[in-house]
C-alpha positions in Angstrom: 81.4 57.2 40.9 83.2 56.0 37.9 86.3 58.5 37.4 86.8 59.7 33.8 90.6 59.2 33.9 92.1 61.1 31.1 95.6 62.2 30.3 96.2 66.0 30.7 98.0 65.8 27.2 94.9 64.5 25.4 93.3 67.8 25.4 93.2 69.9 22.0 93.0 73.5 23.2 90.8 75.8 20.9 92.6 77.7 18.3 94.9 80.6 20.0 93.1 83.9 20.1 94.4 86.3 22.5 91.4 88.8 21.9 88.7 86.0 22.5 87.6 87.4 25.7 86.7 90.9 24.5 83.1 90.8 24.1 82.7 87.3 25.2 79.7 85.7 26.9 80.8 83.7 29.9 78.6 81.1 31.6 78.8 80.7 35.4 78.5 77.0 36.6 78.1 76.6 40.4 79.0 72.9 40.4 77.4 72.0 43.6 74.0 72.5 42.1 74.3 72.0 38.4 74.1 68.2 38.1 74.7 65.4 40.1 75.9 62.0 38.8 76.8 59.9 41.8 73.4 60.3 43.8 74.9 62.0 46.7 72.7 65.1 46.2 75.7 67.2 45.4 76.6 68.3 41.8 79.9 67.2 40.3 82.4 67.7 37.4 81.0 64.7 35.6 77.5 66.2 35.9 78.9 69.3 34.2 80.3 67.2 31.4 77.1 65.9 30.8 75.3 69.0 30.5 77.7 71.0 28.6 75.8 70.6 25.3 73.1 72.7 27.0 75.5 75.4 27.8 77.0 75.2 24.2 73.5 75.6 22.8 73.2 79.1 24.5 75.9 80.4 22.0 78.3 81.3 24.9 81.8 81.5 24.5 83.2 80.0 27.9 82.3 78.8 31.3 83.3 79.9 34.5 83.4 77.2 37.1 83.1 78.0 40.8 85.7 76.4 43.1 85.8 72.7 43.0 89.3 72.4 44.9 89.9 70.3 48.1 88.0 72.1 50.9 86.2 71.6 54.3 83.4 73.4 52.6 82.9 75.7 55.4 82.2 78.2 52.6 81.5 75.7 50.0 84.7 75.8 48.2 85.8 79.3 48.7 87.7 77.9 51.7 90.5 76.0 50.0 92.7 73.5 51.7 94.5 72.3 48.7 94.9 74.1 45.4 96.1 71.5 43.2 93.4 68.8 43.7 89.8 68.2 43.1 87.7 67.8 46.3 86.6 64.2 46.1 82.8 65.3 46.3 83.3 66.8 42.8 85.6 63.9 41.2 89.0 63.8 40.4 91.9 65.6 38.5 91.2 63.2 35.8 87.4 64.2 35.6 88.4 68.0 35.4 90.9 67.0 32.3 88.1 65.4 30.7 85.7 68.4 31.3 88.2 70.7 29.7 88.5 68.2 26.6 84.7 68.0 26.3 84.3 71.8 26.5 87.0 72.4 23.8 85.3 69.9 21.7 81.9 72.0 21.9 83.8 75.4 21.3 83.7 76.5 25.1 86.6 77.8 26.9 87.2 77.0 30.4 87.8 79.6 33.3 88.3 78.3 36.9 87.6 80.3 40.0 90.8 81.1 42.0 90.4 82.0 45.6 93.8 83.5 46.4 93.2 86.4 48.9 92.5 83.5 51.8 92.7 79.8 52.3 90.9 77.5 54.5 92.3 77.2 58.3 93.0 73.5 57.3 95.3 74.5 54.6 98.8 73.1 55.5 100.4 76.6 54.9 98.1 77.8 57.8 98.7 74.9 60.0 102.5 75.7 59.8 102.2 79.3 60.1 100.1 79.1 63.3 102.4 76.6 64.9 104.9 79.2 66.1 106.4 82.4 65.3 109.6 81.2 63.9 108.7 78.7 61.3 109.3 79.2 57.4 105.6 80.2 56.7 105.3 82.4 60.0 104.8 85.3 57.8 102.6 83.8 55.3 99.3 85.0 56.8 98.5 88.3 58.4 99.3 88.0 62.0 99.1 90.9 64.6 99.8 91.3 68.4 96.7 92.4 70.4 96.4 95.8 72.0 97.9 96.2 75.6 94.3 95.3 76.9 94.0 92.2 74.7 91.5 93.5 72.6 91.7 93.3 68.5 94.6 95.0 66.5 92.2 97.4 64.9 88.5 98.1 64.0 88.3 96.2 60.7 85.2 94.3 60.2 84.3 90.8 58.4 81.9 90.6 55.6 80.2 87.6 57.1 79.8 89.6 60.4 81.7 90.5 63.6 85.4 91.4 63.7 87.8 90.6 61.2 90.3 89.2 63.7 90.5 85.7 65.3 92.7 85.0 68.3 95.0 81.9 67.9 96.1 80.4 71.2 99.2 78.7 69.6 100.9 81.8 68.5 99.2 84.1 71.0 98.3 86.4 68.2 95.2 87.5 66.2 95.2 86.6 62.4 93.1 88.3 59.9 90.1 87.0 58.1 87.8 89.2 55.8 85.2 86.4 55.7 84.7 83.5 58.1 87.1 82.9 61.0 88.0 79.6 59.2 89.4 81.6 56.2 92.7 83.3 57.3 93.9 85.8 55.0 97.3 85.4 53.2 100.0 88.0 53.6 100.7 89.3 50.1 103.3 91.6 51.2 105.6 88.4 51.7 107.1 87.6 48.1 107.1 83.9 48.8 103.2 84.0 49.2 102.9 85.6 45.8 105.4 83.1 44.1 103.4 80.2 45.6 100.0 81.6 44.2 101.6 82.1 40.9 102.7 78.6 40.8 99.1 77.4 41.5 98.0 79.5 38.6 100.7 78.0 36.4 99.7 74.4 37.7 96.2 75.0 36.2 97.3 76.9 33.1 99.4 73.6 32.3 96.2 71.8 32.3 94.9 73.7 29.5 92.4 76.0 31.2 91.7 79.2 29.3 91.5 81.5 32.1 90.5 82.5 35.5 87.9 84.2 37.5 89.8 85.8 40.3 87.7 86.0 43.5 87.9 89.1 45.8 90.8 90.5 43.7 90.9 93.8 45.4 91.3 92.0 49.2 94.8 90.7 48.3 96.7 93.4 50.2 95.8 95.1 53.5 97.6 98.1 54.9 100.9 97.4 56.2 100.3 99.4 59.4 97.0 98.0 60.0 95.4 101.3 60.3 91.6 101.7 61.6 89.2 102.3 58.8 87.4 105.4 58.9 83.6 105.6 59.7 81.3 105.9 56.6 78.7 108.7 56.8 75.2 107.1 56.3 74.5 108.8 53.1 77.3 107.1 51.4 76.5 103.6 52.6 75.9 101.2 49.7 74.4 97.8 50.1 75.7 95.9 47.0 78.4 94.3 48.8 76.8 93.5 52.0 73.2 93.6 53.2 71.8 96.5 55.0 71.6 94.6 58.4 75.4 93.9 58.2 77.6 97.0 60.0 80.2 96.2 57.5 78.6 98.9 55.5 79.3 101.5 58.1 82.9 101.8 57.5 84.8 103.2 54.8 87.3 100.3 53.9 90.3 102.4 53.1 92.9 100.1 54.8 91.6 96.6 54.8 91.5 96.3 51.1 92.2 97.7 47.6 95.8 98.8 48.4 97.8 100.3 45.8 100.7 97.4 46.4 98.2 95.2 44.5 98.7 96.6 41.0 102.1 95.2 40.8 101.0 91.6 41.9 98.3 91.9 39.0 101.1 92.6 36.7 103.1 89.5 37.7 100.0 87.5 37.3 99.3 88.9 33.6 102.9 88.3 32.8 102.4 84.6 33.7 99.3 84.4 31.8 101.0 86.0 28.8 103.3 82.9 28.5 100.5 81.0 27.3 98.7 81.4 23.9 95.3 82.8 24.8 94.6 83.2 28.3 92.1 85.6 30.0 91.0 86.8 33.3 88.2 88.6 35.0 88.6 89.8 38.6 85.7 90.4 41.1 86.0 93.9 42.6 84.2 94.0 45.9 84.0 97.8 47.0 80.7 99.5 47.3 82.3 103.0 47.3 85.1 102.8 44.8 84.2 99.6 42.7 84.2 101.1 39.4 87.5 103.2 39.9 89.3 100.0 41.0 87.9 98.2 37.9 89.4 101.0 35.9 92.7 100.7 37.6 93.0 97.0 37.2 92.1 96.7 33.7 94.1 99.6 32.4 97.3 99.6 30.4 97.1 96.0 29.1 99.3 94.7 31.7 97.0 93.7 34.6 93.5 92.1 34.5 92.0 91.7 31.2 88.5 92.5 32.7 86.9 93.1 35.9 83.3 93.4 37.3 82.1 95.7 40.0 78.8 95.3 41.9 76.9 98.1 40.1 74.5 95.7 38.3 74.5 93.3 41.4 73.0 95.8 43.9 69.4 95.6 45.1 68.7 98.9 43.2 66.7 98.7 40.0 68.5 99.8 36.9 66.4 102.7 35.7 67.5 104.5 32.5 69.3 107.3 34.8 71.0 104.7 36.8 72.2 102.7 33.7 73.4 106.1 32.2 75.3 106.9 35.4 77.1 103.6 35.4 77.9 104.0 31.7 79.2 107.4 32.3 81.3 106.5 35.4 82.7 103.4 33.4 83.8 105.7 30.5 85.5 108.3 32.9 87.4 105.7 34.9 88.1 102.9 32.6 88.1 104.3 29.0 91.0 102.0 28.0 89.9 99.0 30.2 87.2 96.6 29.8 84.3 95.5 32.1 82.5 92.0 32.4 78.8 93.0 33.3 76.8 90.6 35.1 73.2 91.0 36.7 73.2 87.7 38.9 75.8 85.3 40.3 76.1 82.9 43.3 76.5 85.5 46.0 73.3 87.8 45.4 69.6 87.4 44.9 68.5 86.3 41.4 67.9 89.7 39.5 64.4 88.5 38.6 63.4 88.6 42.1 65.8 91.3 43.3 64.3 94.1 40.6 60.9 92.0 40.6 61.0 91.7 36.8 58.1 90.1 34.7 59.0 87.9 31.5 59.1 91.0 29.3 61.4 93.1 31.4 63.7 90.0 31.7 64.0 90.1 27.9 64.4 93.7 28.0 67.2 93.8 30.6 69.1 91.0 28.4 69.0 93.5 25.5 70.4 96.3 27.8 73.3 93.7 28.8 73.6 92.8 25.1 74.0 96.4 24.1 76.7 97.3 26.9 80.5 97.8 26.0 82.2 94.9 27.4 81.9 91.0 28.1 79.0 89.3 29.8 78.4 86.9 32.5 75.4 84.8 32.8 74.7 82.6 35.9 73.2 79.2 35.7 69.5 79.5 35.4 69.3 83.1 34.5 68.5 81.9 30.9 65.3 80.3 32.4 64.2 83.3 34.2 64.5 81.5 37.4 63.7 83.7 40.6 65.0 83.5 44.1 64.1 80.2 45.8 62.7 80.4 49.4 64.9 78.1 51.7 63.5 77.7 55.1 65.7 78.1 58.1 66.0 74.3 58.9 67.3 73.9 55.4 69.9 77.0 55.3 73.5 75.9 54.5 75.0 79.3 54.0 76.9 80.5 57.0 76.1 84.2 56.2 72.4 83.5 56.0 72.3 81.7 59.3 74.3 84.7 60.9 71.9 87.4 59.9 68.5 85.5 59.5 65.7 86.6 59.1 66.6 90.1 57.7 69.1 88.6 55.4 68.4 85.0 54.4 71.9 84.4 52.8 72.9 83.1 49.4 71.2 79.8 49.4 68.1 81.1 47.4 70.3 81.6 44.3 72.1 78.2 44.7 69.2 75.8 44.6 69.5 73.0 42.2 69.2 73.7 38.6 65.9 72.5 37.3 66.4 70.2 34.2 62.8 68.6 34.0 59.5 68.3 36.0 58.9 64.8 35.3 61.7 63.4 37.3 62.9 63.3 40.8 64.5 66.2 41.9 64.0 68.3 38.7 66.5 65.9 36.8 69.4 67.2 39.2 69.8 64.1 41.3 68.1 60.9 42.4 69.0 61.6 46.0 67.9 64.3 48.2 69.8 67.4 47.1 72.0 69.4 49.6 69.7 72.1 49.1 65.9 71.5 48.3 64.6 72.0 44.7 62.5 75.0 44.3 59.2 73.3 43.0 57.9 76.7 42.1 60.7 76.8 39.4 59.7 73.4 37.9 57.4 75.0 35.0 60.6 76.9 33.9 62.6 73.7 33.5 65.0 73.1 30.6 62.9 70.5 29.1 59.8 72.6 29.2 61.3 75.7 27.7 63.1 73.8 24.9 59.7 72.6 23.6 58.4 76.1 23.7 59.7 78.1 20.7 58.5 81.4 22.5 60.2 80.6 25.8 62.8 82.9 27.5 65.5 80.1 27.2 65.0 80.3 23.4 65.0 84.1 23.4 68.5 84.0 25.3 69.8 81.6 22.4 68.4 83.9 19.8 69.7 87.2 21.3 73.5 85.8 21.9 73.5 84.3 18.2 72.1 87.5 16.8 74.7 89.7 18.9 77.5 87.6 17.4 76.3 89.1 13.8 76.9 92.7 15.2 80.7 93.4 15.4 79.7 96.9 17.1 78.0 95.0 19.9 80.8 92.6 20.6 83.8 94.7 20.5 82.8 98.4 19.7 83.1 101.5 21.5 80.2 103.3 23.3 78.9 106.8 23.2 75.9 107.8 25.6 73.2 109.6 23.5 70.1 110.3 25.8 68.5 109.0 29.1 65.7 109.5 31.5 64.3 107.3 34.2 62.4 105.1 31.8 64.6 105.5 28.6 68.4 105.1 27.7 70.1 105.0 24.6 73.7 105.0 23.2 75.9 104.6 20.0 78.1 101.5 19.6 80.9 102.3 17.0 82.9 100.0 15.1 84.6 100.2 11.6 82.3 97.9 10.1 79.3 100.1 11.2 77.6 101.7 14.0 74.6 100.4 15.9 72.3 102.7 17.8 70.6 101.0 21.0 67.8 102.4 22.7 65.7 100.7 25.6 62.3 101.6 26.7 61.8 100.6 30.2 58.4 102.1 30.7 55.2 100.1 30.7 54.0 102.1 27.8 55.2 103.3 24.3 57.8 105.8 24.1 59.7 107.9 21.5 63.5 108.5 21.2 65.3 111.0 18.9 67.9 109.5 16.7 71.4 110.7 16.2 72.3 112.3 13.0 72.7 110.1 10.0 70.7 107.5 8.2 69.6 104.8 10.6 67.8 101.5 9.6 66.4 99.1 12.1 68.3 95.9 12.3 66.1 92.9 11.8 66.4 89.7 13.8 66.9 91.0 17.3 63.5 89.9 18.6 62.3 93.5 19.3 60.3 95.9 17.3 60.8 99.7 16.8 59.4 102.3 14.2 61.8 104.9 12.7 60.2 107.8 11.2 61.7 111.3 10.4 64.6 111.2 12.6 62.9 109.3 15.8 61.8 106.0 16.8 59.0 104.8 18.6 59.2 101.8 21.0 56.6 99.8 22.4 56.4 99.1 26.2 59.4 97.3 27.5 61.0 97.1 24.0 64.3 97.8 22.5 65.6 99.1 19.1 68.7 98.2 17.5 69.3 100.4 14.4 72.4 100.7 12.0 74.3 103.3 10.2 77.0 102.7 7.7 80.1 104.8 7.6 
C-alpha cells in the first residue's frame, strides 16, 4: 500500500461554527467494509478517501468513522492497544491526515470513534497494571479480590456473555470486563486514568478532527463498592441492547454502569473540546431501562455532551405511531434542553430494513419520520441503498458475539458485510481479493452504480430528502410539539422563528386523514411526498408523509 504522507498542518479546517452539529446529518463509516485499496480484503483509510465523493453527494454534514486504531482486532477495533496510532491494516497517520483534508475539501466534518471505557488486554497500560499490585498503573483498571470461596467479586454479567470478571494469575485477582475478557475496563475513579484519556482526545483534536463519537459512554464508571445488580422482572426486560437469548437482560444494571460520577468526567471532556473552535460529540448510551433518561442527563446544561443516542429506534420493535409518540414524549420529558442523535441502524444491530421488514415505500416513509424528528441524524453505510441484513453462514462468522450465541443470535456480521458499489466487478467493487466477510450477492441489484443510474432509486430519494430538509430551518433546528398519534399515524409541529412545519406520517397500507392544528397551512412542495389539505384536515396516501408550513 502506498501511504499518503501528508503533514498534519496541511489541513484547512472548515469555517468555525460551534453550532454545526445541531440538526446535522452524520454518516457512519465502518472502515473494514467500506473500500479496500491494497487488496487484502479489508477496507482502509485510503479507500474511504476514494469514496468520500459518494458520501458528500448524499448531502450529509459529517462522517463518523468506526475505530481504526492499533488493535489485535478481537472486537474489530473496539479493543484498542494504542490510541495514538492507526492500525497498519488501515494505513498510517499520514493516511488519516489526508482523509481529514479531503473530507474538509468536500465540506464534510470528521468525527472519530473513541473507545474509552476499556482497552485491549494487549495495551501497555494493562500489561503494566497486571504485572503486580504495586506498579504505577496498578489501579488503572478495575481489579477485585475473589470472594473467600474463590468465586467472582459480584454477580455482574458481560454483554458478550458470561461473567463480567476474568481471573488473572499474575495479580491473583479478578478484573472487570463488560464485553470480551480481552477488553478490560479502565478505572475512571482514578484521576490519572481520566487525564490520560483526555490527552488521547487532545491528540486527535490537534490533528483537526471535528468531533467524537464516544462508545459506551455510560460504562465509564462502575460502583466503587461493586455491589450486586438486582434481578430485573421479566416484564421489564428489553432486548434493544442485548438479544433475548442473552441473560444480560435478566439484571437491572444499577451498579455496573451509569454511575453519577460520570457527569463530572463528561464536563471535563466538554471543557477540553470547548478549547477548540467547533468541536462536537455524540455519546452512545447503552441502557435498555433508563437510556432516554441518561441521554437527557448527559446532554443537559450545555456543559457535557452535545448530543447522545439511546437504543429506542435501534430495537427490534417496529416503530408504530404509538411507539414513535411515546419515544418523542419521553425525550421531551427528560431532555427538553438536551439534544438527541437519532439512528435506525449501525454496526451493532440488524439493518432496519430487515429488522422491521420494510418495503421500499416504508423505507422512504421512515426516512421522512427521521427527517422530521427534533435532533441530529445518523445514517449507517448502505442504509441509503436500502440494504437488508446479509446472511452469513456459521463457517464465515467473524463476530465473537455471534459465535457465542449461534444460532438463536447470529451476531453483527450481517450488517457489516462489504459495501456494494457495482454489480459488474469482483466482490461488488469493494476489493479484488476475497473480503474479510463475504459479499451479500442478493444486495448487488441495490449497488451504488445501479441506483445512481435510476432517478427513482432509494439512493436518489435519500439525496433529495436530505437536500430538501436543509431548506426547512424548522426541521433542522426547530422545536417539537406532538399533535396527534395512533398506531398507524403520528403527527407533530416543528416550530421555528422563520416559520412552523407540520409533519404527519401515515404508517398504514391505506389512505388516512389527519386533522390539522389551528392556523392556515399550505403543503410544502419538493419533499417527495403528496398530501391534500382541505378544510382543516389532510388526506395522506398509504405510507406517505405530509409537510405543511404556517408563517407566524
